[in-house]
C-alpha positions in Angstrom: -121.7 -68.1 10.4 -119.7 -66.2 13.0 -116.9 -64.2 11.6 -114.0 -63.3 13.8 -113.0 -59.6 13.5 -109.3 -58.9 13.5 -107.4 -55.6 13.1 -103.6 -55.5 13.2 -101.6 -52.7 14.9 -100.9 -49.9 12.5 -103.6 -50.8 10.0 -104.7 -47.8 8.0 -108.4 -47.7 7.0 -110.0 -45.6 4.3 -113.6 -44.5 4.0 -115.5 -45.9 1.0 -118.2 -44.0 -0.9 -120.9 -43.0 1.5 -123.6 -44.9 -0.5 -122.4 -48.1 1.3 -123.5 -46.7 4.7 -125.9 -43.7 4.3 -129.4 -43.6 3.0 -131.7 -40.5 3.1 -134.8 -41.6 1.1 -136.4 -44.5 -0.6 -134.6 -43.7 -3.8 -131.3 -43.7 -1.9 -132.2 -47.0 -0.3 -132.8 -48.5 -3.7 -129.5 -47.2 -5.0 -127.7 -48.5 -2.0 -129.2 -52.0 -2.4 -128.2 -52.1 -6.0 -124.7 -50.9 -5.3 -124.3 -53.6 -2.7 -125.7 -56.2 -5.0 -123.3 -55.1 -7.8 -120.4 -55.2 -5.4 -121.2 -58.7 -4.2 -121.6 -59.9 -7.8 -118.3 -58.3 -8.9 -116.5 -59.9 -6.0 -117.9 -63.3 -6.6 -117.1 -63.2 -10.3 -113.5 -62.0 -9.5 -112.9 -64.8 -7.1 -114.3 -67.5 -9.4 -112.1 -66.3 -12.2 -109.0 -67.3 -10.2 -109.8 -70.9 -10.8 -108.7 -70.5 -14.4 -105.3 -69.0 -13.4 -104.8 -71.9 -10.9 -105.8 -74.5 -13.4 -103.5 -73.1 -16.1 -100.5 -73.1 -13.8 -98.2 -76.1 -13.9 -95.1 -74.7 -12.2 -96.4 -74.4 -8.7 -96.7 -70.6 -8.7 -100.4 -70.9 -8.0 -101.8 -72.9 -5.1 -105.3 -73.7 -3.8 -106.2 -74.7 -0.2 -109.4 -75.7 1.4 -110.4 -73.9 4.6 -108.9 -75.5 7.7 -112.4 -75.4 9.2 -113.7 -78.0 6.7 -113.0 -81.7 6.5 -111.7 -83.3 3.4 -115.1 -84.3 2.2 -117.0 -81.3 3.6 -118.6 -78.8 1.2 -120.2 -75.7 2.6 -119.7 -72.8 0.2 -118.6 -74.8 -2.8 -116.0 -72.9 -4.8 -115.8 -70.4 -1.9 -114.5 -73.1 0.5 -111.0 -72.4 -0.8 -108.3 -69.7 -0.9 -106.1 -69.2 -3.8 -102.4 -68.3 -3.5 -100.0 -66.7 -6.0 -96.4 -67.5 -4.8 -94.4 -64.3 -5.1 -91.3 -65.5 -3.4 -90.4 -69.0 -2.1 -88.1 -69.5 0.9 -84.7 -70.9 0.0 -84.9 -73.2 3.0 -87.0 -76.3 2.2 -87.1 -77.2 5.9 -88.4 -73.8 7.1 -91.2 -74.1 9.6 -94.9 -73.6 9.1 -97.2 -72.3 11.8 -99.9 -74.3 13.4 -103.4 -73.0 14.4 -102.2 -72.6 18.0 -99.0 -70.6 17.1 -98.4 -66.9 16.8 -96.8 -65.3 13.8 -94.9 -62.2 12.8 -95.7 -61.0 9.3 -95.5 -58.1 7.0 -98.7 -57.6 5.0 -100.9 -55.4 2.9 -104.6 -56.0 2.6 -106.6 -54.7 -0.4 -110.0 -55.0 -2.0 -110.5 -56.2 -5.6 -109.4 -53.9 -8.4 -112.0 -51.5 -9.8 -112.2 -49.0 -12.5 -111.6 -46.3 -9.9 -108.6 -48.1 -8.4 -106.8 -50.6 -10.6 -104.7 -52.0 -7.8 -107.6 -52.3 -5.3 -108.2 -50.0 -2.3 -105.8 -50.7 0.6 -107.6 -51.4 3.9 -104.7 -52.2 6.2 -101.2 -53.2 6.5 -97.6 -52.8 7.8 -96.2 -51.4 4.5 -94.5 -48.2 3.8 -95.4 -47.4 0.2 -94.9 -50.3 -2.2 -94.8 -53.8 -0.8 -91.2 -54.8 -0.2 -90.4 -57.5 2.4 -86.9 -55.9 2.9 -88.4 -52.6 4.1 -91.9 -53.4 5.3 -92.9 -53.1 9.0 -94.3 -56.1 10.7 -97.1 -57.1 13.1 -97.5 -60.2 15.3 -100.7 -62.0 16.2 -102.1 -65.5 16.9 -103.2 -67.5 13.8 -106.4 -68.4 15.6 -107.5 -64.7 15.7 -107.6 -64.0 12.0 -110.4 -64.7 9.5 -110.5 -68.3 8.3 -109.2 -67.8 4.8 -106.1 -65.9 6.0 -105.4 -68.4 8.7 -105.7 -71.2 6.2 -103.0 -69.6 4.0 -100.7 -68.9 7.0 -100.7 -72.5 8.1 -99.4 -73.5 4.6 -96.6 -70.9 4.5 -93.0 -71.4 5.5 -90.8 -68.7 7.1 -89.4 -66.6 4.3 -92.3 -67.1 1.9 -94.1 -64.1 0.3 -97.5 -64.9 -1.0 -100.5 -63.1 -2.5 -103.5 -64.6 -0.9 -107.1 -64.4 -2.2 -109.8 -64.9 0.4 -113.5 -65.2 -0.6 -115.9 -63.2 1.5 -117.3 -66.6 2.7 -113.9 -67.1 4.5 -113.4 -63.5 5.3 -116.0 -61.1 6.9 -119.0 -62.5 4.9 -122.0 -60.3 5.0 -120.6 -58.0 7.6 -118.8 -54.8 6.9 -115.8 -54.0 9.0 -114.1 -50.6 9.0 -113.7 -49.6 5.3 -114.3 -53.2 4.1 -117.8 -53.5 2.7 -119.8 -56.7 3.2 -119.3 -59.5 0.7 -115.7 -58.5 -0.1 -113.0 -60.7 -1.5 -109.8 -59.9 0.5 -106.4 -59.8 -1.2 -103.3 -60.0 1.0 -99.7 -59.7 0.1 -98.0 -61.3 3.1 -94.5 -62.4 4.1 -94.1 -64.9 7.0 -91.2 -63.6 9.1 -91.3 -65.7 12.3 -93.3 -68.2 14.3 -93.7 -68.6 18.1 -95.2 -71.7 19.8 -97.8 -71.3 22.6 -96.2 -69.9 25.7 -93.1 -68.7 23.9 -92.2 -65.1 23.2 -91.5 -64.0 19.7 -87.8 -63.6 19.0 -86.5 -60.0 19.0 -86.9 -58.3 15.7 -85.5 -55.0 14.4 -88.1 -53.5 12.1 -86.8 -52.0 8.9 -86.3 -48.2 9.0 -89.1 -46.3 7.2 -88.0 -45.3 3.8 -88.4 -41.6 3.0 
């Protein structure tokens, strides 16, 4: 399955442990393979555990969406056909617009890997954020919905302007078995994202004054 590679302006990338990329001997090869297998297993288990949080939620603060690439009755990756969403902030305007596949969006976002013992918050691999995530002080980036990985695009098309969500994308709807920058293969992607604005095809994004960087 072809994965579309996207990288937003200003994204900061970090180098993971070299065992993901370098091997010097057969023993090193064996260790690398086991590390990758452990990483895939950890990511799959982490993502599958989200179903319990979603199922236990009755107040609408957790949502679940099937990939826009799949029909209502289509099943490709089973449980990994979906993205989960934790609603951090809901827009106060019930009529606020949602983007379509053909639209462009302006967002603030931070992308992370799953939490580990070495990093309980998950390693940040990109974003427009200065320090802690705060929609009032974050920078923004604009891009076409059609250019991002399937899982992120699916979530965006369900958001309304003013929403802030935490989006969980399985590797199946992310970069799959490919590694991109500091993102290892088979990684669940976690995005804190705020939808700031939408532009229809052929229209320019409205002027926007980015928040001043907080010292």
